[in-house]
C-alpha positions in Angstrom: 24.5 -16.9 3.1 24.4 -19.8 0.7 25.2 -19.3 -3.0 23.2 -21.0 -5.7 25.6 -24.0 -6.1 25.2 -24.7 -2.4 21.5 -24.3 -2.5 21.2 -26.5 -5.6 23.4 -29.2 -3.8 21.1 -29.1 -0.8 18.0 -29.4 -3.0 19.5 -32.4 -4.7 20.2 -34.0 -1.4 16.7 -33.6 0.0 14.2 -34.7 -2.7 10.5 -33.9 -2.0 7.7 -36.4 -2.4 4.4 -35.0 -3.7 1.1 -36.8 -3.0 -2.2 -36.4 -4.6 -5.2 -36.7 -2.2 -8.8 -36.9 -3.2 -11.5 -35.8 -0.8 -15.1 -34.4 -0.9 -13.7 -30.9 -1.4 -11.7 -31.9 -4.5 -8.1 -32.8 -5.2 -5.4 -31.7 -2.8 -1.6 -32.0 -3.3 0.7 -32.3 -0.3 4.2 -33.1 0.6 3.4 -34.3 4.1 4.0 -38.0 4.2 2.0 -38.5 7.4 -1.0 -36.8 6.0 -0.7 -38.7 2.8 -0.5 -42.1 4.6 -3.5 -41.1 6.8 -5.6 -40.1 3.9 -4.3 -42.9 1.6 -3.0 -40.6 -1.1 -1.1 -41.7 -4.1 2.4 -40.4 -4.9 2.5 -38.2 -8.0 6.2 -38.6 -8.5 8.8 -40.3 -6.5 11.4 -37.5 -6.6 11.0 -33.8 -7.1 13.9 -31.5 -6.5 12.9 -28.1 -5.2 15.5 -25.4 -5.8 15.1 -21.6 -6.0 15.4 -20.0 -9.4 18.2 -17.7 -10.3 17.4 -14.0 -10.1 16.4 -12.6 -13.5 15.8 -16.1 -14.8 12.0 -15.6 -14.8 10.8 -13.4 -17.6 7.3 -12.0 -17.5 6.1 -12.0 -21.1 3.0 -10.0 -21.9 3.8 -7.1 -19.5 4.8 -4.1 -21.5 7.6 -1.9 -20.4 6.9 1.7 -19.6 8.3 4.1 -22.1 9.9 7.4 -21.2 7.0 9.2 -22.9 4.3 7.4 -21.0 6.2 7.9 -17.8 6.5 11.7 -18.4 2.8 11.7 -19.4 1.8 10.0 -16.1 3.9 12.4 -14.1 2.3 15.3 -15.9 -1.2 13.9 -15.1 -0.2 13.4 -11.5 1.1 16.9 -11.3 -2.2 18.3 -12.7 -4.2 16.3 -10.2 -2.0 17.5 -7.3 -2.3 21.1 -8.4 -6.1 20.9 -8.6 -6.2 19.4 -5.1 -3.9 22.1 -3.9 -6.2 24.9 -5.3 -9.2 23.2 -3.7 -7.5 22.8 -0.4 -6.4 26.4 -0.4 -10.0 27.5 -1.0 -11.2 25.3 1.8 -8.5 26.8 4.1 -9.8 30.3 3.2 -13.4 29.3 4.1 -12.3 27.6 7.3 -10.3 30.7 8.3 -13.2 32.9 7.6 -15.6 30.7 9.6 -13.0 30.8 12.5 -12.8 34.5 12.4 -16.6 34.9 12.4 -16.9 32.5 15.4 -14.2 34.5 17.2 -16.2 37.7 16.8 -19.3 36.1 18.2 -19.6 35.8 22.0 -22.9 34.6 23.5 -24.1 35.5 26.9 -23.5 32.0 28.4 -19.8 32.1 27.6 -18.6 34.3 30.4 -15.9 31.7 31.0 -13.2 32.0 28.4 -12.6 28.2 28.5 -16.1 27.8 27.0 -15.2 30.1 24.2 -12.0 28.1 23.5 -14.0 24.9 23.6 -16.5 26.3 21.1 -13.7 27.5 18.8 -11.6 24.4 18.9 -13.3 22.5 16.1 -12.8 25.5 13.8 -9.1 25.7 14.8 -8.7 22.0 14.1 -10.3 22.4 10.7 -7.9 25.2 9.8 -4.9 23.2 11.0 -6.0 20.2 9.0 -6.3 22.2 5.8 -2.8 23.7 6.5 -1.3 20.3 6.9 -3.0 19.1 3.7 -1.5 22.0 1.8 1.9 21.3 3.1 1.7 17.7 2.1 0.5 18.5 -1.4 3.3 21.0 -1.8 5.8 18.3 -0.8 4.3 15.9 -3.3 4.6 18.5 -6.0 8.2 19.3 -5.1 9.0 15.5 -5.2 7.5 15.3 -8.7 9.7 18.0 -10.1 12.9 16.1 -9.0 
């Protein structure tokens, strides 16, 4: 991997020419000499050195840093939201389990074949399983927040 002095040396050896092209759509800048000659563009500058900046050299003014208090407040709000979702999901699981048990108790006359019973019950089982997975995921998220 090249260090910054090596990259800077390479950038100084290979200057880039920039051309300004005017067309119906507006002004376009390019560094492609063939395109510039074809479209009869004018050079903006004869030599431009392109080199990567050093890490940390670019500061982003205007972006506030997050304070410890605001971070804790955000985590607390997130925890509250996750706990509300967990309660709602647990209630939905109870309702889905109740609907499944009601459907298991019902057996119509055209379901002499047990495969038909299983086929009828499968959407209810899928719903219960989905709610159980959601509860597990919410509990994992809450456990990750406490760390």
